[in-house]
C-alpha positions as CSV (number, residue, x, y, z in Angstrom):
1,M,-27.6,-18.2,-1.8
2,K,-26.5,-15.9,0.7
3,K,-24.7,-18.3,2.5
4,K,-22.9,-19.6,-0.6
5,I,-21.6,-16.3,-1.6
6,E,-20.5,-15.7,1.9
7,I,-18.3,-19.4,1.6
8,I,-16.9,-18.5,-1.6
9,G,-16.2,-15.0,-0.4
10,F,-14.3,-16.1,2.6
11,C,-12.6,-19.2,0.8
12,I,-11.3,-16.8,-2.2
13,G,-10.4,-14.2,-0.1
14,W,-8.6,-15.7,2.6
15,F,-6.8,-18.1,-0.3
16,A,-5.8,-14.6,-2.0
17,I,-4.7,-13.0,0.6
18,I,-2.6,-15.7,2.1
19,T,-1.0,-16.9,-1.3
20,Q,0.1,-12.9,-1.9
21,F,1.7,-12.8,1.3
22,T,3.7,-16.3,0.8
23,L,4.5,-15.1,-2.9
24,M,5.9,-11.7,-1.4
25,L,8.1,-13.5,1.1
26,Q,9.4,-15.4,-1.5
27,N,10.4,-13.0,-3.6
28,R,11.2,-10.3,-1.1
29,Q,13.5,-7.6,-2.0
30,A,13.9,-6.7,2.0
31,N,14.4,-8.2,5.2
32,I,11.1,-10.2,6.7
33,T,10.1,-7.3,8.8
34,E,10.5,-4.6,6.2
35,T,8.4,-7.3,3.8
36,I,5.7,-7.6,5.9
37,I,5.3,-3.9,6.9
38,R,5.0,-3.2,3.1
39,F,2.6,-6.1,2.4
40,F,0.4,-4.4,4.8
41,S,0.8,-0.9,2.8
42,F,-1.3,-1.9,0.3
43,F,-4.8,-0.8,0.0
44,T,-5.4,-3.4,-1.8
45,I,-4.4,-5.9,1.0
46,L,-6.1,-4.1,3.3
47,T,-9.5,-3.7,1.8
48,N,-9.5,-7.4,0.7
49,L,-8.7,-8.2,4.2
50,L,-11.4,-6.2,5.7
51,V,-13.6,-8.1,3.0
52,A,-12.3,-11.4,3.8
53,I,-12.5,-10.5,7.9
54,F,-16.8,-9.3,6.8
55,F,-17.1,-12.9,5.2
56,T,-15.5,-14.8,8.0
57,Y,-17.9,-12.6,10.8
58,K,-20.9,-13.4,8.6
59,M,-20.4,-17.0,8.1
60,F,-19.4,-17.7,12.0
61,K,-20.6,-14.9,13.7
62,P,-17.8,-14.8,16.6
63,S,-18.7,-12.7,20.0
64,I,-16.0,-10.6,19.3
65,K,-17.2,-6.9,19.6
66,P,-15.1,-5.0,17.6
67,L,-16.1,-7.1,14.5
68,G,-19.7,-5.8,15.5
69,I,-18.9,-3.0,12.8
70,F,-19.9,-5.5,10.5
71,N,-23.8,-5.2,11.5
72,K,-24.0,-1.4,11.3
73,K,-25.5,0.5,8.7
74,G,-23.5,1.8,6.3
75,T,-20.6,-0.9,6.5
76,T,-21.5,-2.8,3.7
77,T,-22.0,0.1,1.3
78,A,-18.8,1.6,2.6
79,L,-16.8,-1.7,2.3
80,T,-18.5,-2.0,-1.4
81,A,-17.2,1.5,-2.3
82,F,-13.3,0.7,-0.8
83,I,-13.2,-2.7,-3.0
84,L,-14.6,-1.1,-6.2
85,I,-11.8,1.2,-5.6
86,V,-9.5,-1.2,-5.6
87,G,-10.8,-3.1,-8.9
88,L,-11.5,0.1,-10.6
89,V,-7.7,2.1,-10.0
90,Y,-6.2,-1.2,-10.8
91,Q,-8.2,-1.5,-13.9
92,M,-7.4,2.0,-15.4
93,A,-4.3,2.9,-13.6
94,L,-1.9,-0.1,-12.7
95,R,-2.8,-3.1,-14.8
96,G,-0.7,-1.9,-17.6
97,I,2.7,-1.5,-15.7
98,W,3.1,-5.3,-15.0
99,E,2.5,-8.9,-16.5
100,P,2.3,-11.5,-13.6
101,T,2.0,-14.9,-14.6
102,G,1.0,-18.3,-13.1
103,I,-0.4,-18.2,-9.4
104,Q,0.8,-14.3,-9.5
105,W,-1.7,-13.9,-12.0
106,L,-4.5,-15.5,-10.4
107,V,-4.1,-14.2,-7.0
108,D,-4.1,-10.6,-9.0
109,E,-7.1,-11.6,-10.8
110,L,-8.9,-12.6,-7.4
111,L,-7.6,-9.4,-5.4
112,H,-8.3,-6.9,-8.2
113,S,-11.0,-8.3,-10.3
114,I,-13.0,-11.3,-8.8
115,I,-13.6,-10.4,-5.2
116,P,-14.7,-6.5,-6.2
117,L,-16.9,-8.0,-8.6
118,L,-18.3,-10.5,-6.2
119,F,-18.6,-8.2,-3.1
120,L,-20.6,-6.0,-5.3
121,I,-23.1,-8.5,-6.6
122,Y,-23.5,-9.4,-2.8
123,W,-24.4,-6.0,-1.8
124,F,-26.7,-5.4,-4.4
125,I,-28.8,-8.6,-3.3
126,Y,-28.0,-8.2,0.2
127,G,-26.8,-5.0,1.2
128,T,-29.2,-2.4,-0.3
129,K,-32.1,-2.4,1.9
130,Q,-30.1,-1.0,5.0
131,N,-31.4,2.7,4.1
132,T,-27.9,4.2,4.8
133,N,-27.6,7.6,5.3
134,I,-24.1,9.2,3.8
135,R,-23.3,10.3,7.3
136,N,-23.3,6.4,8.4
137,V,-20.8,5.9,5.7
138,G,-19.0,9.0,6.0
139,I,-16.9,7.9,9.1
140,W,-15.6,5.0,6.9
141,L,-13.9,8.2,5.0
142,L,-11.0,8.1,7.9
143,Y,-9.9,4.9,6.5
144,P,-8.4,5.9,3.1
145,I,-7.2,9.5,5.2
146,V,-5.5,7.2,7.4
147,Y,-4.0,5.3,4.8
148,I,-2.7,8.0,2.8
149,V,-1.0,9.9,5.8
150,F,0.7,6.5,6.6
151,V,2.1,5.7,3.0
152,L,3.3,9.1,2.8
153,V,5.0,9.8,6.3
154,R,6.1,6.4,5.8
155,G,7.6,6.8,2.1
156,H,9.3,9.8,3.5
157,F,11.4,7.9,6.0
158,S,11.9,4.3,4.2
159,S,11.5,5.6,0.7
160,Y,9.2,3.1,-0.1
161,Y,5.8,3.8,-2.0
162,P,3.1,1.1,-2.7
163,Y,2.1,2.8,-5.5
164,P,3.7,5.0,-8.4
165,F,1.4,7.6,-8.1
166,L,2.4,8.0,-4.5
167,N,5.6,8.3,-5.1
168,I,6.6,12.1,-4.3
169,P,10.6,11.5,-4.9
170,E,9.8,10.7,-8.6
171,L,6.7,12.6,-9.1
172,G,7.0,15.5,-6.5
173,L,4.6,16.7,-4.2
174,G,2.9,18.9,-6.8
175,K,1.7,15.7,-8.6
176,V,1.3,13.2,-5.7
177,L,-1.3,15.5,-4.0
178,P,-3.7,16.0,-7.2
179,N,-3.5,12.1,-7.2
180,V,-4.7,12.2,-3.7
181,L,-7.5,14.3,-4.1
182,L,-8.6,12.6,-7.4
183,I,-8.6,9.0,-5.1
184,F,-10.4,10.4,-2.4
185,V,-13.3,12.6,-4.7
186,F,-13.5,9.4,-6.4
187,T,-14.0,7.4,-3.3
188,L,-16.7,9.7,-2.6
189,L,-18.7,9.9,-5.6
190,V,-18.9,6.0,-5.6
191,M,-20.3,6.0,-1.9
192,L,-22.4,8.8,-3.1
193,I,-23.8,6.8,-5.8
194,L,-23.8,3.1,-4.1
195,V,-25.9,4.7,-0.9
196,S,-28.3,6.6,-4.3
197,I,-28.7,3.4,-5.7
198,E,-29.9,1.8,-2.7
199,K,-32.1,4.5,-1.6
200,K,-34.2,3.9,-4.8
201,I,-33.7,0.3,-4.5
202,T,-35.5,1.0,-0.7
203,K,-38.2,3.0,-1.8
204,K,-39.2,0.1,-4.5
């Protein structure tokens, strides 16, 4: 069963990422270089990419030293938190702002709904026996911090913001900073909840 979930995650993860990349190139509103940068400016893409690499590593066990992080305590829990944030923020704040159709709708659902749910199931069955300490997960908080800093700094110079709630020119810094703080606190809360669930399951 574990291997089956990993195969499914591997297949739909790479399919969704590659297809979304293709669609973005086909419908680009900027040159190719800028479009590629914009593609990797989405937290959704980066996090789904991490999940796809995670499943790839679990399937093939490549002897690539940096990928050894996927075996470290807390990694699966941290990834679960981040992919859940992708899904929850989309459902609560972004779903209503556009109505994709056709293949774009399928990819959209895979990235924001199916993959987060699949990874949550995977974590619940196989990732909750690591007895993770919140300090082990804490280092992963650098990921959203670095991401936010990158998006805001690049947005200042390029005038491109991947998410409307980070758009400083339209909302103003006074509204964007509380949005950033809310997302950060929400991420930390999700992490704490997952670690708490993991500890209870481990004790049982």
